[in-house]
BABA-514736 format. One record per residue: residue number from 1; x, y, z of N, C-alpha, C in turn. Coordinates in Angstrom, 2 decimals. Each point is the difference from the previous one (the first is absolute). Layout:
N
NODE    i      n_x      n_y      n_z     ca_x     ca_y     ca_z      c_x      c_y      c_z
NODE  NUM        X        Y        Z        X        Y        Z        X        Y        Z
...
//
This chain:
80
NODE    i      n_x      n_y      n_z     ca_x     ca_y     ca_z      c_x      c_y      c_z
NODE    1   -31.19    29.22   -31.06     0.20     1.42    -0.19     1.60    -0.33    -0.25
NODE    2     0.29     1.02    -0.23     1.49     0.12    -0.47     0.67     0.92     1.20
NODE    3     1.40    -0.84     0.01     0.63     0.01     1.38     0.43     1.48     0.00
NODE    4     0.34     0.51    -1.17     0.46     1.54     0.29    -1.09     1.14     0.20
NODE    5    -1.36    -0.25    -0.28    -1.22     0.47     0.73     0.00    -0.03     1.44
NODE    6     0.13    -1.60     0.49    -0.12    -0.06     1.29     1.04     0.61     0.95
NODE    7     1.43     0.33    -0.52     0.92     0.64     0.75    -0.26     1.01    -0.02
NODE    8    -0.15     0.92    -1.13    -0.10     1.13     0.18    -1.23     0.44     0.82
NODE    9    -1.27    -0.85     0.27    -1.03     0.27     0.76     0.66     0.01     1.49
NODE   10     0.65    -0.96     0.47     0.43    -0.52     1.32     1.11     0.85     0.09
NODE   11     0.52     0.88    -0.64     1.26     1.06    -0.11    -0.84     1.36     0.45
NODE   12    -0.97     0.47    -0.66    -0.93     0.82     0.37    -0.41     0.32     1.40
NODE   13    -0.56    -1.63     0.38    -0.44     0.10     1.49     1.33     0.20     0.75
NODE   14     1.23    -0.83    -0.13     1.06     0.46     0.70     0.37     1.53     0.02
NODE   15    -0.08     0.66    -0.81     0.22     1.20     0.13    -0.74     0.80     0.86
NODE   16    -1.64    -0.13     0.17    -1.06     0.44     0.60     0.91    -0.19     1.59
NODE   17     0.05    -1.60     0.46     0.19    -0.20     1.39     1.30     0.49     0.48
NODE   18     1.20     0.13    -1.05     1.14     0.09     0.61     0.13     1.19     0.61
NODE   19    -0.79     0.92    -0.74     0.20     1.19     0.87    -0.41     0.17     1.51
NODE   20    -0.60    -1.10     0.55    -0.38    -0.22     1.37     1.42    -0.17     1.14
NODE   21    -0.07     0.86     0.91     1.44     0.05     0.64     0.35    -1.72     0.93
NODE   22    -1.22    -0.76     0.08     0.34    -1.07     0.93     0.22    -1.07    -1.34
NODE   23     0.99    -0.57    -0.34     0.57    -1.31    -0.89    -0.98    -0.77     0.31
NODE   24    -0.59    -0.53     0.99    -0.79    -1.36     0.05    -1.14     0.33    -0.45
NODE   25    -0.57     1.35     0.47    -1.21     0.02    -0.46    -0.21     0.41    -1.35
NODE   26     1.00     0.31    -0.69    -0.05     0.37    -1.49    -0.10    -1.38    -0.42
NODE   27     1.21    -1.13     0.35    -0.28    -1.49    -0.67    -1.47    -0.21     0.42
NODE   28    -0.45    -0.04     1.15    -1.16    -0.43     0.15    -1.34     0.64    -0.97
NODE   29     0.29     1.04    -0.19    -1.05     0.79    -0.68     0.08    -0.40    -1.36
NODE   30     1.43    -0.38    -0.62    -0.08    -0.33    -1.37    -0.99    -1.23    -0.19
NODE   31     0.72    -1.04     0.98    -0.66    -1.52     0.06    -1.55     0.15     0.04
NODE   32    -0.48     0.91     0.85    -1.48    -0.03    -0.19    -0.54     0.07    -0.87
NODE   33     0.44     1.58    -0.51    -0.58     0.41    -1.19    -0.22    -1.22    -1.29
NODE   34     1.22    -0.65    -0.03    -0.02    -1.06    -1.13    -1.26    -1.04     0.56
NODE   35     0.18    -0.36     1.17    -1.08    -1.28     0.47    -1.21     0.51    -0.39
NODE   36    -0.15     1.44     0.01    -1.54     0.54     0.24    -0.42     0.23    -1.45
NODE   37     0.70     0.47    -0.67    -0.16     0.40    -1.31    -0.14    -0.98    -1.50
NODE   38     1.18    -0.79     0.18     0.63    -0.52    -1.05    -0.91    -1.48     0.21
NODE   39    -0.47    -0.42    -1.62    -0.23    -1.24    -0.11     0.90    -1.24     0.75
NODE   40    -0.37    -1.25     0.38     0.75    -0.95     0.53     1.40    -0.35    -1.34
NODE   41    -0.74     0.05    -1.29     1.08    -0.43    -1.11     0.62     1.26    -0.02
NODE   42    -0.19     1.30     0.31     0.96     0.68    -0.32     1.50     0.02     1.18
NODE   43    -0.95    -0.40     1.34     1.09    -0.33     1.17     0.67    -1.22    -0.50
NODE   44    -0.38    -0.42    -0.53     0.90    -1.71    -0.12     0.94     0.21    -1.10
NODE   45    -0.37     1.03    -1.03     0.93     0.24    -1.41     1.43     0.67     0.58
NODE   46    -0.28     1.31     0.95     0.54     0.57     0.56     1.10    -0.44     0.65
NODE   47    -0.52    -0.82     1.18     0.86    -1.03     1.06     1.06    -1.12    -0.72
NODE   48    -0.78    -0.35    -1.09     0.75    -1.06    -1.15     1.26     0.63    -0.41
NODE   49    -0.19     0.79    -0.53     0.95     0.90    -0.76     0.86     0.45     0.85
NODE   50    -0.28     0.53     1.08     1.15     0.32     0.95     0.85    -1.69     0.21
NODE   51    -0.46    -0.43     0.50     0.79    -1.76     0.35     0.53    -0.11    -1.14
NODE   52    -0.28     0.21    -1.00     0.88    -0.58    -1.25     0.81     1.10    -0.82
NODE   53     0.12     0.90     0.91     1.02     1.48    -0.52    -0.13     0.59    -1.08
NODE   54    -1.46    -0.02    -0.48    -0.38     0.34    -1.24    -0.55     1.79     0.39
NODE   55    -0.37     0.36     0.85    -0.77     1.36     0.66     1.32     0.81     0.60
NODE   56     0.78     0.25    -1.05     1.55     0.54     0.18    -0.32     1.44     0.41
NODE   57    -1.04     0.68    -0.60    -0.11     1.56     0.21    -0.85     0.16     1.34
NODE   58    -0.29    -1.06     0.70    -0.74     0.48     1.43     0.80     1.06     0.85
NODE   59    -0.40     1.11     0.45     0.47     0.86     0.97     0.47    -0.68     1.31
NODE   60     0.75     0.40     0.63     0.69    -0.81     1.29    -1.12    -0.04     1.04
NODE   61    -0.69     0.97     0.10    -0.92    -0.15     0.90    -1.25    -0.89    -0.35
NODE   62    -0.43    -0.11    -1.13    -0.79    -1.11    -0.41     0.46    -1.30     0.03
NODE   63     1.03    -0.39     0.07     0.94    -1.27     0.03     0.01    -0.29     1.33
NODE   64     0.13     0.84     0.92     0.37     0.01     1.32    -1.54    -0.40     0.66
NODE   65    -1.20     0.28    -0.44    -1.30    -0.18     0.56    -0.51    -1.08    -0.46
NODE   66     0.62    -0.66    -1.53    -0.35    -1.04    -0.20     0.86    -1.30     0.59
NODE   67     1.01     0.20     0.20     1.26    -0.96     0.92    -0.76    -0.06     1.31
NODE   68    -0.63     1.17     0.56    -0.36     0.14     1.64    -1.53    -0.36     0.16
NODE   69    -0.52     0.28    -0.92    -1.53    -0.82    -0.08    -0.79    -0.63    -1.14
NODE   70     1.14    -0.32    -0.65    -0.81    -0.80    -1.48    -0.71    -1.42     0.28
NODE   71     0.31    -0.71     1.13    -0.81    -1.05     0.43    -1.51     0.19     0.32
NODE   72    -0.37     1.40     0.47    -1.26     0.50     0.30    -0.77     0.36    -1.56
NODE   73     1.06     0.20    -1.06    -0.71     0.62    -1.28    -0.50    -1.14    -1.02
NODE   74     1.25    -1.15     0.47    -0.43    -1.54    -1.12    -1.21    -0.42     0.21
NODE   75    -0.81    -0.07    -1.30    -1.18    -0.71     0.27     0.32    -1.32     0.09
NODE   76    -1.20    -0.80     0.71     0.16    -1.28    -0.02    -0.29    -0.82    -1.77
NODE   77     1.02    -0.79    -0.04    -0.19    -0.48    -1.31    -1.07    -0.60    -0.46
NODE   78    -0.91     0.01    -1.10    -1.14    -0.89    -0.30    -1.24     0.58     0.48
NODE   79     0.29     0.91     0.78    -1.31     0.56     0.89    -0.38     1.78    -0.59
NODE   80     0.48     0.34    -0.92    -0.24     1.28    -0.97    -1.43     0.18    -0.38
//
């Protein structure tokens, strides 16, 4: 999937959860939504792009969620 499309979708998720008054709850909500509704391939592509510095348009709240909870999103390679 195109990384720009994934970034757009992740930012929309971030916009929704950023309205929550508790920042940690928002970060958990973003990570949980991505874990539940994105395929392992989509999650891996987003995480890999962030690590490579390619997902430059991600909102800060989404980046913070991926940094804080990214290990729970990463699929086990080879088990997709």
